[in-house]
C-alpha positions, 0 to 999 in steps of 0.5 A, a space after each residue: 627782331 630787326 636787322 642790326 645791318 643788312 646789305 645786298 651783294 652780287 655774286 659772279 654766279 648769279 644775276 640776282 643780288 644776295 642779302 647778307 645781314 646780322 639779326 641778333 647773334 646770327 648772320 643771315 644769307 637770303 635765298 637761294 642760299 638760305 644760310 644762318 651762321 651763328 656769331 662767335 661770342 665771349 672770346 679772347 681779344 687777340 684770337 677770339 677763342 670762345 672760352 677765354 676773355 682777355 688779351 691773350 690765351 694759351 693759343 695766341 700767347 706765343 704769337 709774335 707777328 700777327 696783331 690780332 685775328 677777327 672771326 665770324 663764327 665757330 668751326 666745330 670738328 665732327 668729333 666735338 659736335 653735339 645734337 642741336 648745334 648750329 653747324 652750318 658754317 662748319 659744313 660750308 667751310 668744309 664744302 667750300 674747299 671744292 666749291 668756288 661759288 660757295 667760297 665766293 659766298 663765304 668771302 662776301 659774308 666775311 666782307 660784310 661782317 668785317 665792314 660793319 663790325 671791325 672796320 679798322 681792319 679795312 685800313 690795311 693797305 694790302 689784302 692777301 690770302 693764305 696760299 695753296 700749293 696749286 692756286 687758285 684755292 678756296 681762300 683765293 676766291 674768298 679774298 677776291 669776294 672780300 675785296 669786292 665787298 669792302 672796296 679794297 683794290 690792292 689784293 695781292 696773292 703773289 706775296 707768299 707761296 706754299 711749297 708743300 701740301 700737307 693737310 695741317 688739320 690732320 696734324 698735332 699741335 707741335 707738328 702744325 707749327 713745324 710743318 707751317 714753318 717749312 711749307 710757306 715762303 715769301 715770293 714777292 718781298 718788294 710788293 710789301 714795302 712797309 705796308 700793313 697786310 690783312 690775311 684772309 683764311 677759312 679756319 683758325 685752329 692754333 694759328 700756326 699758318 697765320 703766324 708763319 705767314 705773318 712772320 714772313 711778311 713782317 721780315 719782308 717789311 710789312 708794318 703790321 699784319 692782321 687776320 680775318 677768318 670765317 671759322 674759329 676751331 673750338 
């Protein structure tokens, strides 16, 4: 089977280029990384839940501020993993939290994926990352690599701040929304100025973080807000 698309990218940690491409339903990353990420399919049109086909589902029907999110593959929590599943993306997303080089690679994967499969997202004037309590975070490294691959020159990681450091993935559905509303705030309203914004993040679960960030950006003048994420929790 031939590649649907394939291109070489340069990582700051290596002199030699890395090839990232799609072959069938897999994203392939060449040596020395040697990764295969399965692309998520059969999904909700807005949040890309894999078991819902249509314009919205029980996850995203309550989103009011984010237009839609596009995702590379599935993030499968340990308790839901079954024998034989491809969990390489899940493992890398978890490990990228403490590994800037891996986070950079994942940002390149996201950039190549979006550029070839969802180029309309690249019309957003501003790119930002979901903020961490103490930047730079793995999402910042992902966003930087994403912009380098896609050629976006307006990466702004000063739009939002995170005032807390709660592990949202440990919380239940309702607590995630409450905590996200309390922890994220606008830090630079003047920089938005009516532009459209693309938010980069690692994992989408119920959208509390992305919707809160989108709400703040819209209230501060953003015309539209979109999301680009590596993993969709299933």
